[in-house]
C-alpha positions as CSV (number, residue, x, y, z in Angstrom):
1,X,19.1,22.6,74.3
2,X,16.8,22.8,77.4
3,X,13.1,22.9,77.0
4,X,11.0,24.2,79.9
5,X,7.7,22.5,80.1
6,X,4.8,23.7,82.2
7,X,3.2,20.7,83.9
8,X,-0.1,22.5,84.2
9,X,-0.2,22.9,80.4
10,X,0.5,19.2,79.9
11,X,-2.2,18.3,82.3
12,X,-4.6,20.5,80.4
13,X,-3.7,19.0,77.0
14,X,-4.3,15.5,78.4
15,X,-7.7,16.5,79.8
16,X,-8.7,18.1,76.5
17,X,-7.7,14.9,74.7
18,X,-9.7,12.7,77.1
19,X,-12.7,15.1,76.9
20,X,-12.7,14.9,73.1
21,X,-12.6,11.1,73.2
22,X,-15.6,11.1,75.6
23,X,-17.4,13.5,73.3
24,X,-16.8,11.2,70.3
25,X,-18.2,8.3,72.3
26,X,-21.3,10.3,73.3
27,X,-21.9,11.2,69.7
28,X,-22.4,7.5,68.8
29,X,-25.0,6.9,71.6
30,X,-28.6,7.4,70.8
31,X,-30.5,8.3,74.0
32,X,-29.8,11.1,76.4
33,X,-29.8,8.6,79.3
34,X,-26.9,6.7,77.7
35,X,-25.0,9.9,77.1
36,X,-25.6,11.0,80.6
37,X,-24.5,7.7,82.1
38,X,-21.3,7.7,80.0
39,X,-20.5,11.3,81.0
40,X,-21.0,10.6,84.7
41,X,-19.0,7.3,84.6
42,X,-16.1,9.0,82.8
43,X,-16.1,12.1,85.2
44,X,-16.1,9.8,88.2
45,X,-13.1,8.0,86.9
46,X,-11.2,11.2,86.0
47,X,-12.1,13.1,89.1
48,X,-12.3,10.3,91.6
49,X,-14.1,11.6,94.6
50,X,-15.4,14.6,92.8
51,X,-17.6,12.4,90.6
52,X,-20.2,12.3,93.3
53,X,-20.0,16.0,93.8
54,X,-20.4,16.5,90.0
55,X,-23.6,14.3,90.1
56,X,-25.1,16.3,93.0
57,X,-24.3,19.5,91.2
58,X,-25.9,18.5,87.9
59,X,-29.0,17.1,89.7
60,X,-29.4,20.4,91.6
61,X,-29.1,22.4,88.4
62,X,-31.6,20.2,86.6
63,X,-34.1,20.6,89.5
64,X,-33.8,24.4,89.4
65,X,-34.1,24.4,85.6
66,X,-37.2,22.3,85.7
67,X,-38.7,24.4,88.5
68,X,-38.4,27.5,86.4
69,X,-40.6,26.1,83.7
């Protein structure tokens, strides 16, 4: 019996599992700063060079959101 596996789906399942583990860790933290720090740390590990880009993107969104108020 041959089973055809889509590698993209396996990658998605793995990322979903990792994301859920990060979310569970974040739920245990008290402050927003601790949660933010954990998220950026984990995203940097997962996405390697894209971690910095993620940080820049979030910072720019936060600045725009604060500017609207």
